N, C-alpha and C positions, 0 to 999 in steps of 0.2 A: 503494500500500499504506500502511495506517495503522500506523506503526511503534509506536505506543502499544498497539495491539491485540497485536502480536507480543510486546512486552515484557512485557505482562500474562500472555500464554500462557507465556512462558519462566519467569516467577515460579513458576508452579504446575507446569510440566512440564519445566523445563530439564534436570533430572537424567536424564530419560529420553528426551527428544526429541533426534534428530539425531546419535546415536552420539558422545557426548562423549569416550569413552575408545576409540573405534575407530580404525582405520587411516586413514579419511577421515570427514570430516563430511558431513552430509546435503547440504549445499550443493556440496561438491566432487563428490559422487557424481552429483549431477543435472548438473553442469556438464561432467563427463568422460565419463559413461556413458549419459546420456539426453538427448543433445543434440536429438533429434527431438521433444521436448516443448517446445522453446523458442519454438515458434509460438503458444504460449498454451494448448495443449490440456491439459485437466485430466482425467486418467484415474481414475475412482473405481469401477472394477469389478473390482478384485483378487480378490474372491471367485469371479468367473467365470473369469478368467485373469489372472495377474499379467504384468508386462511383462519382457521379457528385457533384459539390459544389453548395450550395444553392445560394451563390452570382452569380456564373455562370448562374444558371437558371433565376435568377432575371434579369440579364442582357439580357438574350435571350427574356425573356417575355417582358421587357421594349422595346427592339428593335422591337419585332413582334407587339406591341401595338402602336408604334409611327411611324412605316414605313408600306408602302404597297408594297407587293412583289406579282408579277404576273408571270404566266407561260412564261419562256424565251425560246421561240421556236428556236431561231437561235443564241444562245450565246456560242456555243461550240468552234468556232474559235475565233481567236484574232482580226478579222476584223468585225466591225459592218456591218450588212446588214440592211439598214434603211427602206426598204420597209416593210410596214405593221406591223411595231413595234411601240408600244406606249412607251411613256416616262417611265412608270413603268416597262415594259419589259426590256428596255434598262438598267434601273438602276439595276434590277435583274441580268441581264447579267454581269454587272460590279462587283457585289457581287460574283457571281460564278467565274469569272475570277481571282478576288482577292484570292479567296478560293484556286483555283488551284495553285497560286503562293505561298500562304502560305505553302500548303502541300509539294511542291518542296523545299522551303527554309528549311522546317524541316529536310529534307534528304540532304541538301546541294547540290542540283541537279540544274544544269543550265537549264534554258528554252530552250537553244539552242540545248541540247542534250536529254532532257527528256520531256515527256508530263504526265500529271495527268489525268487519266480516273476514274471518280466517278462510283462506283458499289453499289450494295446493301449490300456489305460486303466483308470480305477477301475471303470467299469461292467462292463467285460469280466472283471475280477477278482471282482466280486460275482456275475455270471452264472456263472463257473466254480464258485464255491462252491455256488450253488443247484442247478446241474446234478449236481454230483458228491456232495453230501451225502447220508448214508444215511437218507433219509426213510422212515418207515413210519406205519401207521395210528395208532400209539401216540406218534408224535413230535408236537412242538409248535414252532411258529415265532412267537416273541414279538418285537415291535419297538416302539419309541416312536413316539408320533404324530409327533415331529419327525424325519422321515427323508426322504431323497431318494427320488424315484420309483424310482431304480435299486435300492434297498434293498427298497422295496415289491414290486418285481417279483419277488423270490425267493419270495414267498408262492404264486405260480403253480406252482412246482415242488413246493412243500410240499403244496398243496391237491390237486394232481393225483395225489399218492401217498397220499391219504386222511388226511394229517396235519391238525392243528388249527392255525389261524393267528389271532392276535389282536394288537391294539394296546394299548398301556398308557400311562398317564400316570405319571411318577415324581413323587412328593411327599415331600420331605425337609425336615427342620428340624434346626438346630444346637443342641446342648446349650449351657448357659450358658458352659462354658469352651471351647467351640468345638473340642474334641478329637475326633479321628476315632474314638475308641472309642464315641462316642455314635452313630455313623453307622447301625450295624446296627439298633438298636432304634427309630431315628427315621426309617427309610427305609420308605415305603409306596408301593404301587402301586395303581392303579385300573384294572381291566380293561374294555376296550371289548367289544362283542359277539363272541362266538366264531364263527369261520367255518369251515365244512366243506363238502366237495363229495360228490357221489354219494350223497346222502342218508344218510351214515355217521352213527351215533349216537356217543355218547361211551363208548367201551369202558373198562372198568376197567383200570388200569395194572398191567402186570406187576410183582409184588411184588419181583422181582430187579432191576428198574429198568434193564432192558436197552435202553430206548429212547433214542435220541439226539435232543436238542432243541437249538434255536438261538435265541439272543438277539442282536438286532442294535440298535445305536444309534450315533449319530454323536458323535465326539468334540467337534464344534462344530456347532451347527445352522446351516445355510446360510441361513436365513430371518431368525432374530433374533440370531445370534452368540453365543447362550447356550451355555455349555460344561457338559457332563455331568461328573459326578465319576467318575473311573475306578475308584473303590472298588467301583463296581457289578460290575466284573469279578470281584472276589474274593468278593463276595457270591454272585453267581450260580453260581460254579464250586465254591465250598466249602459254602455253606449256602443254597440257595435257598428252603428253607422259611421262612427269617426274613422274606421279604417276600411270597412267594407264599402263606404261612401254609398253610391246610389245603386249598388248591386242589390238585385231582388233577394239575394241571400241574407241580407242584413235584417230582414223581417223575422218575426217569430221570436221564441224564447231560446236564448243560447245558453247552453250548459257546458261546463268545461271539465275535461279529464286531463290529469297530468300523470305521465308515466314517470314516477320517481324511483324506479328500480335501481338506477345508477345514481341519480343525483342525491338521494336521500342519505347516502353514505357520509357526505361532508356538509350538505346544505339541505336538510329536510325542509320541505315548503312550510311556511308558518301559516297555519290555517286560521289563525286569529286575525291575520292581516289580509289573506287572500282567500275568499269564500269559495274555493274549488269544490265542485260538486263530487268529483270522483278522484281519488289518488290510489295508485297501485304500488305495491312494493314487495320485495323479497328479502327475507331475513339473512340468507346466507351472503348476500351482498354487503351487508354491514358487519357481521361478526362470524361468518364462515359456517355456523352450524346453528340450527337444522337446515337441511335441504329439504326440498318438497314442501315448503311451507311459505305462504306469502299472505297478503292481507289487502283487502279493498276497504279504504276509508271513505265512507260516504255520507253526505249530508242527509239529515233526516228528511227534509222537503223533497230532495232529489229521489230518495228511496221510495217515497209514496208513488212516484211515476213509473217505477219499473215493475214489471210483471214477470214472475217466475213461472213458467208453464209447467215444468216438472214439479212433482212433489215427491217427498221421501219420508222416512220415519221421523227425521229431525224437523221437517218443515209442515207436517200436518197435524192438526188437533184431533181429527177424526175422519174416518172414510168408511165406506161400504163396498165390499168386495164385488157384489154383482149387480150394482146400479151405479149410475153416474152421480155420485155424491162424494164430495170432499169439503172439509171445513179446514182451512188453512190457519196456521198460527199468525198472530198479529205483530210480534216483535220483528224488527228489522233482521237481526241475527238469525232468528228462527226461520224467517222466510227464504233466506238466501244460502244458508249454510246446509247443503244436502248431506244427509248421513251423519255418522258419528264424528265428532271433532277429533283432530288428530292431536289428542290431549297430552301424550307424552312429548311431542315436538313442541306443542304450546307451552308446556311447563318448563321446557329447557330455555326458552328465549329470554327469560328474566335473568339468567346468568350472563348471557351476552350483553344485555342492556347495562347491567351492573359494571361490566368491564368497560364499555363505551362511556358510560357516565362518569366513571372514575377518571378518565382522561380529558373528557369533555368534547363535544363535537366541534366547537371552534378551534380548539387545540389541535385536533386531528386535521381539520381542514388546513390549518396553517402548515402543519408538519408535512402533509402530503403535497401541498402546493409548492413548497420549497424545493422538493425532489423533482417534481414535475417541471419547475421553471429552470432548475439547474440543467436537466438533461436537454430541455428544449433549446437552451442557449448554446450548450456545447455542440449539439448536432448541427445547428445553424452555422456554427463557426468553422465546421469542417471543410477542407479543401483538398483536392487531389494535387499532385505535383504540378499540373498544368494550370492550376488556379480554379478549375471548375468546382462548383458546388457539389457536395456529396449527398446532401439530404434535402428532400422537399417535404415540409410539414403541413399537414392539413389541419387548419383552424381558422377561425375568424378573429382577427385582432382589431379591426377598425372600429367595431361598434362598441361602445361602452355602456349602451343602454340594453340592448337586446341580449348581449353576452357580457356577464360580469367579468369573468375570467375564463381560462381555458381548462379549469377543472384538474383532475388528478391523473390524466393520461396524455400520452403523446402519440399521434398517429402519423405515419410518414412512409415514404419510400426512399430508397437509395439509387444513386446514379453512378455509372462508370465515368471515367474521364472523357469519353467520347460522347456522353450524353444519353447512352442507351441505359436502360434500367436493370438493375439487379432483380430477379424474380423474388417475390416475398416468401415462397416456399423454400428457396435457397437460404435465405436469411433464417427462417424458421428452423431448418434442419441443422444448420451450423450453430445456431443458438443452443439447441438441444445438446449437441456435442460438447459445448462449453457449459453445459449446466444452467442454462438460462431458459426460463419458461415465459414465453410470450405469446401473442396471439396474432394471427394473420387472417386475411380475407376482407369481407365486407361487414363482419360482425353482425349479421342479420339486419342490417340497415341499408337497403338498396338505395334509398333516396339520397342519403348523405354520401353514400359511396360514389353514386353517378355525379353528384354535385361537385364534390371536391376533386375527383379524378378527371372531370371534364367529359364524361361519357354521354354521348348523346343517345337518343332512342335507337338510331341505326347502329351505333357502336354495340349497344346491349344486345339488340337482336342478332347482330353479326356474331358476337361471342357466343350467344346461345346456339346459333346455327353451326358454330365451329366445334360445339360439344361442351362448352363450358357450363358448369352448374356449381351450385354451392359446395365448398369443401374439396373441390378437386385440385389437381396440380397445375391447371392452366393459368398461371399467374401472369403471363405476358402474351397478349394476342395482338397481332398487327402493330407490334411495336409499343402498346400502351398497357400499363398495369391493369389487372382486373380487380385488384384489391389493395390493401395497404398492411403495414406493420403496426401493431399497437403495443406500447408498453404502459402499464398502469400501476399505480402505487397504492399500498394499504397503510393502515396505522402502524404496522410493525416494520415497514420498509426502512432501509438504512441508506446512509450515503454510500456505504461500501457496495450496497446493491447496485445503485445508480452508477457508481464508478467502474464496477466490473463490466456493466453493460456498455458503457461508453468505451471502455478499453477494448471490448470485443468488437465493436463497430469499427474503431479505428485500426485495429490490428487486422481485420478481415476484409474490409471493404474500401479503405482509403488507400489510394495508390501512392507510393513513395518511390524515389529513385533507386535503381539497382535492385529491384525486386525480382528480376528475371535470371539471376545467376544462381549456380549451385543447384539446380534442380528446381528452382522456383519457376512457377508459371504466372505469367502476367496477369493482373486483374483488369487491365485496361482493354484486353482483347487482342494484344499483339503476341502472337506465339507460333511455334512450329505447327500447332493444330489449329486449323480454321474452325470457325463455329459449324460451318456446313459439314466438315469432316467429322466432327464429333456427333452431330445429329444423324448423319447419313452414312455411318460406318459400313453399313450393310452394302453399299454401292462399290466399296473398294475391293479390288480383286488382286490376288497374287497367284502365281502358277507354281506349283511344287514339281521339281525335277528331281526325284529321288536317286535316279541313276547316276547323276553328277553331284548330288548332294547340295544342290544350289536352289535358293529361292530367287526367282527373277520376275520382273514386270513384263506383261505381254507388250511386244512393240519396242522393247529396250534392248540394245545390242552390246552395251558396254557395262561390265561388272567390276566392282572393286572390292577387295577384301582388306579393309584397313585393320580390323581387329579379328581375331580368331575367336568366333563364338562356337560354343559347343552345347549341345542338348544334354542337360544334366538329369532331368527327370520327365516322365511322361506319365500322366495320370488320366485316367477314364472315369467318368462319373455317369453311370448308367441311368440312375434315377434322379431327376432334377431335385436339388437342394438336399440330397442324401450324401453320405461320405462316398469318396471314390476309392480307387485302388491304383498303384503304381505298377508300371510294367517296364520291361527292358525293350520290348519290341511290339509294335502293334499295328494291325492292318488299317488302311484308309478306305473310306467309301465316300459316296457323293454327299454325305452330310457331315464329313470330317473323319474323326476317329470313329471306328465302327462300334456302334451301339452306344456312343457317348450321348447321354441326355436323351435317351430314346423312350424313357418311361417318366411318368409323373403321377402324383397323388392328387386326387379331387375329392373335395368334401361332398357331403349329401346335398348341399345347397348349390353345388356346381362351382364353387370357388377353387381355383388352382392353388394348392398349398405350397408354401416355400418356408424356408428357415426364418424369415422375417416374421412370419405369422405363427409358425410352429417351430420354435427352436429345437424341439425334440427330434426333428428329422435328421439333425447331424449325427445322432446316436445310432442310426441305421447304417451298418457297413455293407458293402457290396463286393462282389467278385464275379467275374465271368470266366467259365472254363469253355474256351472255343472248341476243344476236342469233344467234350461231352455235350456241348450246345446247351448249357444251363447258366442261369444267373442264380447265384446264391446270396441270400441276404440274412443278416443277423441283427438282433437288437438285444440290449441288456434287460428290456422288459418282456422278451419272449424266450421261453425255456428252449425251444428248438429252433434251428436255422431252417429257412425255407427255400428249397430248390425250385426254380421256375424254368420250365422247359421253353427254350427258344424256338422250337419247331412250330411252324404254322398250325399243325393240328392240335396244338395244346390250348389254343384260344377258344374259350366257350362262353365268353361274357358279351359277344355281339360287337357289332360296329356302331360307333356313335361319331358325332361331330362336336368340336369345342372350338371356341375363338381364343386366340392367344397372341398378344403382341400384334393385333391388327391382322392376323392371318387365321385362316380356318383350316383345321386339321381333321382328317379322319383318324380315328383312334379305335384300338381293340381293347375289350374289357377282359377281365378274368372271373374265374369262379369265386363263390362266396368265401371258400376257405382262404384263399389268397387275400382277399379284402379284409377278412377278419384278423388275419395276422398283422397287417399293416395298421389296422384300427387299434389293435392293442399296443403296437410298437410307439405310436404317437399319442395315444390316449384320447382319441376321438374318431368317430365313424369316418371312413374314407374309402376310396376304391382306387385300384391300380390301372392305369391306362398306358398303352403302348402306341407310340406314333406309327401310323401306317402311311407309307409314302406312296400316294397314287401317281399316275402318269402326270396328271396336271393338278395344279394347286391353285386355290383362289384366296384373295386377300380382302380386306375391308379398308375402303378409304376413310377419310375424316368424317364423312357423313354417315358412315356405316353401310354404304352400298357395296355390293359384291363385285370385284373387278378381277382380272387376271393378274397374277403376280409376274414381276419381271425375273429374268434369270432362272428359268425352270430347271436348268440343268444342275446348278449348284444350290442344293437344298439345305434347309435346317431342320434339326429336330427341335427340342424344347429348349434351345439356348435363347439368351436374351437378345444377343445382338449379332453374334458371329460364330463361325464353327470353331475357332481355337482362341484361347486366352494365353498369351505369352507374357511371362515376367522374367527379370533378370536377377540373379543372385546379388549382384553388385548394388542394384537398386534397393533391394530389400535390406541389404547390409547398411546402406546409407539411412534408410528410414530408422533402422534400430538405433543407429547412433544419434539421431535426433530425439528419438524417444528417451534415451538414456540422458542426454545432454539437458533436455527440457524438464527432467525429473517428473514427467507425466506419470501418473500412477494408474494402475489397472484394478484388478479385483483384490480386495483385501490389503490395498496399499502397496502391492508388489509391482515394480516397474515392469512394463510390458516388453517382452521380446517377441518379435513376430516371426513365425516360419512362413516361407514362401507359400506354403498350402493353405494359409488363412485366406489367400485370395482366390482359391479354387482354380488355379491355373491347369490348362492341358500341358503346357510345355514350360519348363524352367531352363534357362540358358545361362551360361557362364562365359565371361569374357568382356573385355572393354571397360568403359567407365560407367559409373551410375548415371541412369537415365539416358544413356546413349541412344535408346530406342527412341526417344523424343525426336531425334534428328533424322530418323529414317523416313523422311517425307517422300522421297522417291519411291518408296514402296507403297505409298498410298494406303497407310494403315492409319485408322482413327484411334483416338484415345479410348480407354476402357473406363466407363463411369462405374466406380465401385459403389456398392450398396452396403446397407448396415448389416448384412449377413456376416461380414468380416469381423464385426465386433463380438461375435458369439464365440465362446470356447467351451469345451467340455472337459470335465475332470471328475474322475470317479463316478462316472455315469450321470452326472449332474450338469445341466446347461447353465453357464454363467454369461452375463452380458457386461461389457465394459464400454467406455467411450473411446477406447483406443482399439486400432491405430487411426480410426477415421479422424479424431480430433487433430491429431498431428498432421496427417496427410492433408487436411483441409486448410492448414496454416501455410502450405507452400505448393500444393499440388492441385489447385482449384482453378478451373477456367470456365467462364460462362455457366456457372451453375453446376458444373460437374467436377468431382473429385477424381482425378485421373491417375491411374497406376496400371502399367502394363499396356500391351498393345493387342489389338484383336486382328486375327488373320482369317482370310478366306480364299479359296483357290477355284480355278476353272476346271470343271469336271471333264471338259473336252481333252485336256491334257493329262488326265490321270490314267496311270497304268493299272490294269485290272489286278495286278499283283503288288501294289505299293504298300510300303511299311515305313513307319517312323521308328527309329532306333536310338536309344541312349548312346551318346558318344559321337553321333553325327555331327559334322561341322555345318555351321550355318553362315552362309555368306550374305552380307547385306550391301546395299548400295547407298551410302549415306549422302546427305545433300551436299 
């Protein structure tokens, strides 16, 4: 830790950071309540869910183990109904009522004006409002562009009832004196297209204004962290014409809903000042536990307008089974809380509130804001060696009225020196390797995402046409980001967390001079590997001439042998993601090494299984006896080894088709006893499939259409990108020296030493300098994108996971989102001898650039 950096930080933020006037300092909080973070984990996704305190959980456990709580059937009203209630149920009712009061106190809401309805989360609370709201064809549903999908979903109820729905942008400016009196005249909105269904036209409004309208906005945008001015509540409820102007939608009674799921963590809406009709929240956003519990805080007069169609045991006073008769309860909580209350979760929230109240919400807000401002300032100051900006931050700074500050989060994207974007998935994966948990994507906020990223409707539709959906890996399409990176802070976050994140960004994404020496690959895009070469490695072709022990390129006449390269190891991997076996000599065929990756395992749901999903697959050992024509598999989980006949007449599972890596394969299945063996070996149901190579093969294009594949003669089995992966012993040795020099630790604090076989290569060569293969450009060989499978090791029959060696490789062998190690080979089947073999000890001649 650079203590000078922290001293500089404290000079600027020391009055706000670390709870200087609180019962505990931030260092004491981390040392006593978050010991599980001592392993170096940096958690920066508090906008998604904050962390629970260990002392908080101890208090909950002590509460639950010393008290008895029972199902409280009739505790939703403030009046005890003594009939058929036990003392335990009554005590639980008291706990639930106290919890309601605690929630209302958090929002400074009077029990005379508001009720607290417990739900399964903020989304369930929003759904309740949408279902029960008195929509009509004269109603309007207005919402800001910056809203969570759960808020957007309410428009389905509005539109289905003939109401109009439309998004708005709020534009506000501050008068010179900055006083709130200037707010009304300076607030403007711009309407997006009006949405209606069922071909409804825009009917004239009832002069009496009997229609009920709903306006929804977040107290804090979960994409940018910008906060809306809550004076919008008073404007819309008292004088909507001032911002809706002469719009016909200004008529009727406007009701306001605030999504406070994120904003209530540091600035819960003060309902004594802002008479919001509906506020939704989730408790795990505030203090981490319980999950699956939220609340709807609702004004009493608004509750009278809602109608809950469904009734249940908790909401009905009486019903008759065989006729249409039901008498509903009258209390607000009784009407809208279907079924038994989640009383144990409700009982636990007081321990979370006790923790928050001990620190105070204003102090938490100042602490978190200091970290957010620090990270924001440093990110904006980062420059590449050519002076280009590294970071683009998404937030609104110009308005001091609509947005008080930028909240507890920073959303951004990163650029290369040439102005192209780093993909946010690359950032997320590398952060994970560095022990940093952050969030990427659009954060279920499509309006804010499109607004801040500058994505038009045509851009969004084009992205969908290209196959992009939520949570996929399509982070850059047509040169534009499809989402962003978000870091967010919680009450227990520290300067050290922020500093480690900043150092990660600086070390991984900022281009400095001389970064391309000694095996380093340039982050700016200049490298022996072209981006097209990495993505289109399958188009590169080499020819194998085993009679002369030469690799050469079709059409090239001159060969150089600068260094003597020798094949040291040959490994065949019959089953994709399972262990391979080494050989001294092995035949070649049209798919590469004979039987290499010719089989795979498929789950019952059709998912292709790999070590990344099922690490236990690495415990399955394989061996092929060509003379007996059998594949033998073993597993420590199975008592007997399993011989599998390679002869065609041994298949009795039928022929099927699967899609893999954009290609459609015909596959052969096996009998139940084979599938049961593999199911036991990996601990889940699966089936074994063998690649069946037909005369012609079909592929899938980006739209999912079936097209003919190129290069029909040189085929692939179930390999990811090419027929062979080659690594050099010298490059692996250099990697190990970096692992040792960087004192990076693996499992149980032991320094990692990597064996070449961790990369699952088919060929290991020796000779030349480390990473000399990078300069084999004339061989037209693309880089190999390593995946997290190499971070798995197995010891004593147990699978273990480490961040190495990928974390070290990422620090110096990354280019255009790929971690490169080794090279991929493929050859032209037309030049292959029918009796071709590879042998250990053969010389490999290369043509360097």
